C-alpha positions in Angstrom: 53.2 -84.4 -1.0 52.2 -87.3 -3.0 49.9 -88.4 -5.7 47.3 -91.2 -5.5 45.9 -92.6 -8.4 42.0 -93.0 -8.4 39.7 -93.5 -11.1 42.3 -92.7 -13.8 42.8 -89.1 -12.0 46.0 -88.1 -9.8 44.8 -86.5 -6.6 47.5 -85.0 -4.5 47.5 -85.8 -0.8 49.4 -83.1 1.6 49.3 -80.1 3.9 50.1 -76.9 4.1 52.5 -75.6 6.6 52.4 -72.0 7.9 55.4 -70.4 9.5 55.9 -67.0 10.7 58.8 -66.3 8.8 57.0 -66.5 5.2 54.8 -63.6 6.3 58.1 -61.1 6.2 58.7 -59.8 2.8 62.0 -59.4 2.4 63.8 -58.2 -0.5 63.9 -61.5 -2.6 60.2 -61.8 -1.5 59.5 -58.4 -3.0 61.1 -59.0 -6.4 59.0 -62.6 -6.2 55.7 -60.6 -5.3 56.2 -58.1 -8.0 56.5 -61.0 -10.6 53.5 -62.9 -9.2 51.4 -59.6 -9.4 52.0 -59.4 -13.1 55.1 -57.1 -12.5 53.0 -54.5 -10.3 54.7 -51.1 -9.5 56.0 -49.9 -6.4 53.2 -47.8 -5.5 51.1 -51.2 -5.9 53.1 -52.9 -3.8 53.2 -50.1 -0.9 49.1 -49.7 -1.2 49.1 -53.5 -0.6 51.0 -53.2 2.1 48.8 -50.6 3.7 45.8 -52.9 3.1 47.4 -55.6 4.9 48.1 -57.9 2.2 51.5 -59.0 3.4 50.4 -59.0 7.1 53.1 -57.6 9.2 55.7 -57.8 6.6 57.0 -54.7 4.8 58.3 -54.6 1.4 61.6 -53.1 -0.1 62.4 -50.8 -3.0 62.3 -52.5 -6.1 65.2 -53.1 -8.4 65.9 -52.6 -11.9 63.7 -55.0 -13.8 64.4 -55.5 -17.5 61.2 -57.1 -18.2 59.2 -53.8 -17.1 61.6 -51.8 -19.4 61.1 -54.4 -22.6 57.3 -54.7 -21.7 56.2 -50.9 -21.3 58.6 -49.7 -24.1 56.6 -47.4 -26.3 57.6 -46.1 -29.8 59.6 -42.6 -29.8 57.0 -39.9 -30.3 57.3 -37.3 -33.0 59.4 -34.3 -32.0 58.4 -30.9 -32.9 59.9 -30.4 -36.2 62.2 -27.4 -37.0 63.7 -25.5 -39.8 66.5 -27.0 -41.1 67.3 -25.6 -44.4 68.0 -21.7 -45.2 66.3 -21.3 -48.7 63.5 -22.6 -50.6 63.9 -26.1 -52.1 67.2 -26.9 -50.0 65.2 -29.6 -48.7 61.8 -31.0 -49.9 59.8 -33.8 -47.6 57.8 -36.3 -50.2 55.7 -39.2 -49.4 52.9 -41.3 -51.2 50.0 -42.3 -49.3 47.8 -45.2 -50.2 46.1 -47.4 -51.6 42.7 -46.2 -50.5 40.3 -48.5 -49.8 37.5 -46.9 -51.7 38.4 -45.2 -55.1 37.6 -41.5 -55.5 35.2 -40.0 -58.0 38.5 -38.7 -59.8 39.2 -42.5 -59.8 42.3 -41.9 -57.5 43.7 -44.0 -54.8 46.9 -42.6 -53.9 48.3 -39.0 -53.4 51.7 -37.8 -53.4 52.1 -35.0 -50.9 55.5 -32.5 -51.1 56.1 -30.2 -48.6 59.1 -27.4 -48.9 61.1 -27.8 -45.5 61.8 -23.8 -45.6 58.5 -22.3 -46.8 56.4 -25.1 -45.6 54.5 -24.9 -49.2 52.3 -28.0 -50.0 51.8 -29.7 -53.3 49.6 -32.4 -53.6 49.1 -35.0 -56.6 46.1 -37.3 -56.7 47.2 -40.5 -58.4 45.5 -43.3 -60.1 48.3 -45.8 -60.3 51.6 -46.1 -57.9 53.9 -46.0 -60.8 52.8 -42.6 -61.8 55.1 -41.1 -58.8 58.4 -40.7 -61.1 56.4 -38.9 -63.9 54.4 -36.4 -61.8 57.8 -35.7 -59.7 59.7 -35.1 -62.6 56.7 -32.7 -63.7 56.3 -30.8 -60.3 60.2 -30.6 -60.2 60.5 -28.9 -63.5 57.7 -26.4 -62.6 58.9 -25.4 -59.1 62.6 -25.0 -60.5 61.3 -22.9 -63.4 59.3 -21.0 -61.0 62.0 -20.0 -58.4 64.9 -20.5 -60.5 66.3 -22.5 -57.7 67.2 -26.3 -57.5 65.5 -29.2 -55.7 69.1 -29.7 -53.5 67.9 -32.8 -51.1 64.8 -35.0 -51.2 63.8 -36.8 -48.2 61.6 -39.8 -48.5 60.8 -43.4 -46.9 62.5 -46.4 -48.6 59.3 -47.8 -50.2 59.6 -49.0 -54.0 58.1 -46.1 -55.6 60.8 -43.9 -54.3 63.8 -46.6 -54.8 62.9 -47.2 -58.4 65.9 -47.1 -60.8 64.1 -44.3 -63.3 63.5 -42.3 -60.0 67.3 -42.6 -58.6 68.5 -41.7 -62.2 66.5 -38.8 -62.2 67.6 -37.4 -58.9 71.3 -38.3 -60.1 71.3 -36.5 -63.2 69.9 -33.3 -61.6 72.1 -33.7 -58.6 69.4 -34.0 -56.0 70.6 -35.6 -53.0 68.7 -38.7 -51.3 67.7 -38.7 -47.8 66.2 -42.0 -47.3 64.7 -43.3 -43.9 64.9 -46.4 -42.4 61.8 -48.8 -42.8 59.3 -48.8 -39.7 60.8 -45.4 -38.6 58.4 -42.7 -39.9 59.6 -40.5 -37.1 62.6 -39.7 -39.3 60.1 -38.0 -41.8 57.8 -36.4 -39.1 56.9 -33.6 -41.2 55.5 -35.6 -43.8 54.0 -38.2 -41.6 52.4 -35.7 -39.2 50.7 -33.7 -42.2 49.2 -36.8 -43.8 47.7 -38.1 -40.4 46.3 -34.4 -39.7 44.9 -34.1 -43.3 43.2 -37.7 -43.1 41.8 -37.3 -39.5 40.1 -34.0 -40.6 38.9 -35.5 -43.9 37.4 -38.3 -41.9 35.6 -35.8 -39.6 34.5 -34.0 -42.8 32.6 -37.0 -44.6 30.9 -38.2 -41.3 29.4 -34.8 -40.5 28.4 -34.4 -44.3 27.1 -38.2 -44.4 29.0 -38.3 -47.4 30.5 -41.7 -48.5 34.2 -42.2 -48.7 34.6 -41.8 -52.7 34.5 -38.2 -51.9 37.7 -38.5 -50.0 39.5 -36.4 -52.5 37.2 -33.4 -52.5 37.5 -33.3 -48.7 41.1 -33.4 -48.9 41.1 -30.2 -51.1 38.4 -28.5 -48.8 40.9 -28.9 -46.0 43.8 -27.8 -47.6 42.2 -24.8 -49.1 40.6 -23.8 -46.2 43.8 -24.0 -43.5 47.1 -24.2 -45.8 45.9 -22.1 -48.4 48.2 -23.1 -50.9 47.3 -24.5 -54.6 46.5 -28.2 -54.8 47.3 -29.8 -57.6 45.4 -32.6 -59.3 46.9 -35.0 -61.8 
């Protein structure tokens, strides 16, 4: 083929040569058509063959395609959580949600959730500021340890700053509470807490939408759901 300049534009001059051998879909051509057709799957190629898209050619089984593996990769799903502790307060899961786009009537924008791995007992504290986490956790820890006469042995949280604060680390170190910090971007490592928050928040949105209430009622919707389904006392700070 060659290009000819005309009026400042290049036009190609050539002709198409059709050879019978180009209609045969070999193993190399199978891979080529797989790439051309946006990494179509094996069944898709077979369906095109039945429709005569490749004339009398046949396709070979697709070999391993690394691009398909990377392009279609999904985040690992949350597995069903199992009990890994033998008694109350052996392991406690904690997470801070927020900030909420809408401030509640109680002027809260965050909530701190704590779940005992053994009993699945839930405590929730609604916070106005993020830096209240250390104080609230210390109050909760003193309360549950006094009531149960047991110590919080392990605490599993994410790696956010509110749980990595020096005051928080000092509190756990003095009380002998071991820290389990999850890796950033891997909520699966604290699946029990993440699944709890997601379930509650989805239900709260349904409650507010059904009642035609503004988002400022999200704290009351949260308490309502927990009292009905979890039947555990909800503490509001």
